[in-house]
N, C-alpha and C positions, 0 to 999 in steps of 0.2 A: 591550487587548494580547494576543493571542495566535498561533499557527500556525497556519498555511494547512496545510489536511490533505486529501490523498486517501483516500477506502476503499473497498474492494472489497467487492464481492458475488458468489457464485458462480451463483445460480439464481433469484434473486428481486430485478428490479429496483426493484418497489416497495418494499420495504423498506429498499435501498441509498438510493434516492433520498431516501424520509422521514427516515433517519436524518442524513444529509448537510445537508439541509432544517433540521431540527430543531436539529441541533448550532450550523449558519450562524447561525440565529436568536438561540439562546442567546449564542454566543460573541462573534458579530459578527467571524468570520473567513471566509475563502473555503473552503468543504468541498464536495467532487466526488468523486460516487461514480461506481466504474469496473469494470464486468463483468471477473472475473478466473477463469481456468482455473489454479491454481496446478500443476495438472498436466502442463501444456502450455509448454515453452518458447516458442514462438511468441507464445501468449496474453502471457504475460509481458515479452516484448520489446516488443510491443503497450502495454502498461501502462506500461511506462516510458518511451515513446515519448511517447504519451498525456500523461502527468503532465509532465514536460518541457515539452512544448508548452505545457500550460494553463497550469503554475506558473512555469514558468521554469530551473529545478532541482529536484534532489532532496538535501535536505539529510542526511534519516536514512530510515530505516524501521524497522517492528515487524512482523515474520513472527509473526502469529499462526493460521494454518491449523492444524489439528488433522492435515490431511492429512500434512502433513510434519515431524508430530512426531516421528516413528518413524523417516522416511524418509529420512535424509538431510539436507543442505543446500538452502535452498529453491533454486529457481532465479533468485530477485532477489538472491540472496548472488552468484551468479556474474556477474549484468549488472552489481552496483555493488558492486564488493570494494574501493573505500574507503571506505566506510561501515561504523559500527562498527552490527552488528547484535547479536542475544544469542547471543553464543560466548564459548568460553571465552579468547579473545583482547582481548576487549572488557573495561573494567576501568571503574568509575565513576571 
């Protein structure tokens, strides 16, 4: 048992697809790689729409992009306001 996972890549689709394939084989879950430009709101909107289309829903997300680490809230947080993401408002 495990979680279905959507992962993203910025510029190397081969790496994203390879990671998705290896993780899916190792854990036996659905894992898919998506291209994402975290600096583009339109790209983030497309990612959210594509993930919901492919997985049916988004239960949680983890923002792990260095580009947003010191530049404020991730655009994903704006599109998915009801999810808990790494922030002071979230508690374990």
